[in-house]
C-alpha positions in Angstrom: 85.1 121.7 121.9 81.9 119.7 121.2 79.9 121.6 123.8 79.2 118.4 125.7 79.2 118.2 129.5 81.8 115.7 130.8 83.8 114.8 133.9 87.4 113.7 133.8 88.1 110.6 135.9 91.1 108.3 136.3 91.0 104.8 134.8 91.9 101.5 136.3 93.4 100.0 133.2 96.8 98.3 133.5 98.6 100.1 130.6 101.9 98.3 131.3 100.2 94.9 131.2 99.2 95.3 127.5 102.0 94.1 125.3 101.0 94.4 121.7 103.7 95.3 119.1 101.4 96.8 116.5 100.8 100.5 117.4 97.3 100.6 115.9 96.2 97.5 117.8 97.9 98.7 121.0 96.1 102.1 121.2 92.8 100.5 120.2 93.1 97.9 123.0 94.2 100.5 125.6 91.4 102.9 124.7 88.9 100.0 125.2 90.6 99.0 128.5 90.5 102.5 129.8 86.8 103.1 128.8 85.6 99.8 130.2 87.6 100.1 133.5 85.4 102.9 134.8 81.7 102.5 135.7 79.3 104.9 134.3 76.6 105.7 131.8 78.9 106.6 128.9 82.7 106.5 129.2 85.3 107.7 126.7 88.8 106.3 126.8 91.7 107.1 124.6 95.4 106.3 124.1 98.2 107.6 121.9 101.6 106.4 120.8 104.2 107.6 118.4 105.6 105.1 115.8 108.8 105.7 113.9 109.8 102.9 111.6 109.8 99.8 113.9 109.9 101.8 117.2 106.8 102.5 119.2 107.1 105.4 121.7 104.5 105.6 124.4 104.9 107.6 127.5 108.6 107.8 128.5 109.5 105.9 131.7 111.8 108.7 132.8 113.5 111.9 131.6 116.4 110.0 130.0 114.0 108.0 127.8 112.2 111.3 127.0 115.5 112.7 125.8 116.1 109.6 123.7 112.6 109.8 122.1 113.0 113.5 121.3 116.5 113.0 119.8 115.2 110.2 117.7 112.3 112.3 116.4 114.3 115.4 115.6 114.0 116.3 111.9 112.2 113.1 111.0 108.7 111.9 110.2 106.6 109.7 112.4 103.0 108.5 112.8 100.8 109.3 115.7 98.2 106.6 116.4 95.3 107.5 118.7 92.7 105.1 119.8 89.3 106.2 121.1 86.6 104.1 122.7 83.1 104.8 124.0 81.6 102.3 126.4 78.2 102.0 128.0 76.8 99.1 130.0 75.4 97.6 126.8 78.2 98.0 124.3 81.7 99.3 123.5 82.9 100.8 120.3 86.4 101.8 119.2 88.3 103.4 116.4 91.9 104.4 115.7 93.0 107.6 114.0 96.4 108.3 112.6 98.3 111.4 111.6 101.8 111.8 109.9 104.0 114.3 111.7 107.2 116.0 110.6 109.4 117.3 113.3 111.7 120.4 113.0 115.4 119.6 113.4 116.5 120.6 116.9 119.5 119.9 119.1 120.3 118.8 122.6 120.0 122.4 123.9 116.4 122.6 122.6 115.6 119.2 124.0 116.9 120.2 127.4 114.9 123.4 127.4 111.8 121.5 126.3 112.1 118.9 129.1 112.8 121.6 131.6 109.8 123.7 130.6 107.1 121.0 129.9 105.9 117.9 131.7 106.7 115.2 129.1 106.4 112.0 131.0 102.7 111.7 130.3 103.0 112.3 126.6 103.4 109.7 123.9 106.8 110.3 122.2 107.6 112.9 125.0 106.1 115.9 123.2 102.9 117.7 122.6 102.2 119.7 119.5 100.6 122.5 121.5 103.8 123.0 123.7 105.8 125.9 122.3 109.2 127.1 123.4 109.9 130.8 123.2 111.9 131.7 120.1 111.5 128.2 118.7 107.8 127.4 118.8 106.4 123.8 118.5 108.8 120.9 117.8 106.4 120.0 115.0 107.2 121.4 111.5 104.1 120.1 109.8 101.5 117.3 109.8 98.9 115.5 107.7 95.8 114.4 109.6 93.7 115.7 112.4 95.2 118.1 115.0 93.1 116.5 117.7 94.5 113.1 116.9 98.0 114.5 117.6 96.7 116.1 120.8 95.3 112.8 122.0 91.5 112.7 121.3 90.5 112.5 117.6 87.2 114.4 117.7 86.1 113.4 114.2 86.4 109.7 115.3 84.8 110.4 118.7 81.9 112.2 117.0 81.2 109.1 114.9 81.4 106.8 117.9 79.1 109.0 120.0 76.5 108.9 117.2 76.1 105.2 117.9 74.8 106.2 121.4 72.6 109.0 120.1 74.9 111.8 121.2 75.6 114.7 118.9 77.9 117.7 119.4 76.1 120.8 120.6 78.5 123.2 118.8 80.5 123.2 115.6 83.6 121.6 117.1 85.7 122.1 113.9 85.2 125.9 114.2 85.9 125.7 117.9 89.0 123.7 117.2 90.3 126.4 114.9 89.7 129.0 117.6 91.4 127.0 120.3 94.3 125.4 118.5 94.9 127.8 115.5 94.6 124.8 113.1 91.9 123.9 110.6 90.4 120.5 110.9 
């Protein structure tokens, strides 16, 4: 959306090895770990978790846990924390964005259809705002905060971090975001 050339690569960070209870600190550390685990000129790393009261929901370990996460989120409000980090050989910077999300009420039938239709094991909280079921739409009712935070890469925060390396977007990403997601930023 920013008009910047990039290449997607796998990281070497040990996500399971990071045991931090605070969701903000957790995603910040994981974003740094991901960005610094890959050699290169300029590396971006990000991580996302869903926090509901005292429970932190990262990527579910299996489909049973995905069902549990989705059932717990139904009809309730939670916070999405998304850490983003930019690393070069000289320095590493990081920031954490958050958005409040209200889920629609849904039942076990919707959860089963959702899990059958979408790959949820690599999604924090087992859902993605952009996934829509026919005749139901997104599981998300409403949100406050940035849509790209909920998707998993907070572009407003990333833009500020990239400025520290002299990199500026080549296009109006907010306009492009509206075109691609349907949501204003």
